[in-house]
C-alpha positions as CSV (number, residue, x, y, z in Angstrom):
1,S,11.9,-64.1,-61.3
2,D,11.6,-60.9,-59.2
3,K,13.7,-58.9,-61.8
4,I,11.6,-60.2,-64.7
5,E,8.4,-59.3,-62.8
6,D,9.7,-55.8,-62.2
7,E,10.6,-55.4,-65.9
8,L,7.2,-56.7,-66.9
9,E,5.5,-54.4,-64.4
10,M,7.4,-51.4,-65.8
11,T,6.4,-52.1,-69.5
12,T,2.6,-52.2,-68.7
13,V,2.2,-48.6,-67.6
14,C,1.4,-45.7,-69.9
15,H,4.6,-43.8,-68.9
16,R,7.6,-46.0,-68.5
17,P,10.3,-44.5,-66.3
18,E,13.9,-44.4,-67.3
19,G,15.9,-47.5,-66.4
20,L,16.4,-48.2,-62.7
21,E,20.1,-48.1,-63.2
22,Q,20.0,-44.6,-64.6
23,L,17.7,-43.4,-61.7
24,E,19.9,-45.1,-59.2
25,A,22.9,-43.1,-60.6
26,Q,20.9,-39.8,-60.6
27,T,19.4,-40.2,-57.1
28,N,20.5,-41.1,-53.5
29,F,18.3,-44.3,-53.6
30,T,19.3,-47.9,-54.1
31,K,17.8,-50.0,-56.8
32,R,15.7,-51.8,-54.2
33,E,14.4,-48.6,-52.7
34,L,13.5,-47.3,-56.2
35,Q,11.5,-50.5,-56.8
36,V,9.6,-50.0,-53.6
37,L,9.0,-46.4,-54.4
38,Y,7.9,-47.3,-57.9
39,R,5.3,-49.8,-56.6
40,G,3.9,-47.2,-54.3
41,F,3.8,-44.6,-57.0
42,K,2.1,-46.9,-59.5
43,N,-0.4,-48.0,-56.8
44,E,-1.5,-44.4,-56.4
45,C,-1.0,-43.5,-60.1
46,P,-1.6,-46.5,-62.4
47,S,-0.9,-44.4,-65.5
48,G,2.6,-43.6,-64.4
49,V,2.0,-39.9,-64.2
50,V,0.2,-37.7,-61.7
51,N,-1.8,-34.7,-62.7
52,E,-2.4,-31.8,-60.3
53,E,-5.9,-32.9,-59.2
54,T,-4.6,-36.4,-58.2
55,F,-1.6,-34.8,-56.5
56,K,-3.9,-32.6,-54.4
57,Q,-6.2,-35.5,-53.4
58,I,-3.2,-37.6,-52.3
59,Y,-1.6,-34.6,-50.4
60,A,-4.9,-33.6,-48.7
61,Q,-5.0,-37.0,-46.9
62,F,-2.0,-35.8,-44.8
63,F,-3.8,-32.7,-43.6
64,P,-7.4,-33.7,-42.7
65,H,-8.0,-30.6,-40.5
66,G,-7.0,-28.0,-43.1
67,D,-7.2,-27.1,-46.8
68,A,-4.0,-28.2,-48.4
69,S,-5.1,-27.5,-52.0
70,T,-3.2,-24.2,-52.4
71,Y,0.1,-25.5,-50.9
72,A,-0.3,-28.7,-52.9
73,H,-0.6,-26.5,-56.0
74,Y,2.8,-24.8,-55.2
75,L,4.3,-28.2,-54.3
76,F,3.1,-29.8,-57.5
77,N,4.6,-27.0,-59.6
78,A,8.0,-27.6,-57.8
79,F,7.8,-31.3,-58.6
80,D,6.7,-30.6,-62.2
81,T,10.1,-29.6,-63.4
82,A,9.1,-29.7,-67.1
83,Q,6.1,-27.4,-66.3
84,N,3.8,-29.6,-68.4
85,G,1.1,-30.2,-65.9
86,S,2.1,-33.8,-64.9
87,V,4.6,-35.4,-62.6
88,K,6.3,-38.6,-63.8
89,F,7.9,-41.1,-61.5
90,E,11.4,-39.7,-62.3
91,D,10.3,-36.1,-61.3
92,F,8.9,-37.5,-58.1
93,V,12.0,-39.6,-57.2
94,M,14.4,-36.8,-58.1
95,A,12.6,-34.4,-55.7
96,L,12.3,-37.0,-53.0
97,S,16.0,-37.8,-53.3
98,I,16.9,-34.1,-52.7
99,L,14.4,-33.6,-49.9
100,L,15.2,-36.8,-48.0
101,R,18.9,-37.3,-48.8
102,G,20.2,-34.2,-50.5
103,T,22.8,-31.9,-49.1
104,V,21.7,-28.8,-47.1
105,H,22.5,-26.7,-50.1
106,E,20.4,-28.9,-52.5
107,K,17.4,-28.9,-50.0
108,L,17.6,-25.1,-49.7
109,R,17.8,-24.7,-53.5
110,W,14.7,-26.9,-53.9
111,T,12.8,-25.0,-51.2
112,F,13.8,-21.6,-52.8
113,N,12.4,-22.9,-56.1
114,L,9.1,-23.9,-54.4
115,Y,8.8,-20.4,-52.9
116,D,9.7,-18.6,-56.1
117,I,6.2,-19.1,-57.5
118,N,6.7,-17.2,-60.8
119,K,10.2,-18.7,-61.3
120,D,11.9,-15.4,-61.9
121,G,14.8,-16.2,-59.6
122,Y,13.6,-14.0,-56.7
123,I,11.2,-14.4,-53.8
124,N,9.1,-11.3,-53.3
125,K,6.8,-10.4,-50.4
126,E,3.7,-11.3,-52.4
127,E,5.0,-14.8,-53.2
128,M,6.1,-15.4,-49.6
129,T,2.7,-14.2,-48.3
130,D,0.9,-16.6,-50.7
131,I,3.1,-19.5,-49.4
132,V,2.6,-18.6,-45.8
133,K,-1.2,-18.3,-46.2
134,A,-1.2,-21.6,-47.9
135,I,0.7,-23.2,-45.0
136,Y,-1.7,-21.7,-42.5
137,D,-4.7,-23.0,-44.5
138,M,-3.1,-26.4,-44.7
139,M,-2.5,-26.6,-41.0
140,G,-6.0,-25.7,-40.3
141,K,-7.8,-24.1,-37.4
142,Y,-6.8,-26.8,-34.9
143,T,-3.1,-25.9,-35.2
144,Y,-3.6,-22.2,-35.1
145,P,-6.7,-21.6,-33.0
146,V,-6.1,-17.9,-32.1
147,L,-4.4,-16.6,-35.3
148,K,-5.1,-13.0,-36.1
149,E,-5.8,-11.9,-39.6
150,D,-2.5,-10.3,-40.2
151,A,-0.4,-13.2,-38.9
152,P,0.8,-14.2,-42.4
153,R,1.8,-10.6,-43.2
154,Q,3.8,-10.4,-39.9
155,H,5.4,-13.7,-40.6
156,V,6.5,-12.5,-44.0
157,E,7.9,-9.2,-42.5
158,V,10.1,-11.2,-40.1
159,F,11.2,-13.5,-43.0
160,F,12.2,-10.5,-45.1
161,Q,14.0,-8.7,-42.2
162,K,16.2,-11.9,-41.9
163,M,16.6,-12.8,-45.5
164,D,16.7,-9.7,-47.6
165,K,20.3,-8.8,-46.8
166,N,20.6,-5.8,-49.2
167,K,17.0,-4.6,-48.5
168,D,16.0,-4.4,-52.1
169,G,12.6,-6.0,-51.5
170,V,13.4,-9.4,-53.0
171,V,15.3,-12.5,-51.7
172,T,17.8,-14.1,-54.1
173,L,18.9,-17.7,-53.9
174,D,22.2,-16.6,-52.4
175,E,20.4,-14.5,-49.7
176,F,18.1,-17.4,-49.0
177,I,20.8,-20.0,-48.6
178,E,23.0,-17.7,-46.6
179,S,20.2,-16.8,-44.2
180,C,19.0,-20.3,-43.7
181,Q,22.6,-21.5,-43.0
182,E,22.9,-18.9,-40.3
């Protein structure tokens, strides 16, 4: 009856995810884990899709001392692979699968995509500064009590010294992966 209940549960939402078997084949999760994840997802998002506002509200709960909205915006865009303003259960589970159980290479590729805000295949200093500022904002004043104004800029300079192997002012996926693996 558990299986019938799951199938019924999945037909009542506005967006019905692909079959569990297909998701099981595409991710590093078992069918049981997918069912648990789906219940949690549907609990937060009864319609079966998450828009950016809802995503920000959920994400903000984890960072009560800071402002997580900008970082959540970048994160949402990385989850929203179709770039259509909504994250379906499949998008969520595929990303979670990479972040929790992917290879180092897969995790780094996903993180590069998060940092490559304009999706042009490079991380430039402006993008990296935006990300670092968003992380500082999210962590809030309790985590960084004596931060100077130019801390994000210094952080980015160090990042580029390590990552930008050919010193052309941008970091490619290959440079990113190589540097991180060092």
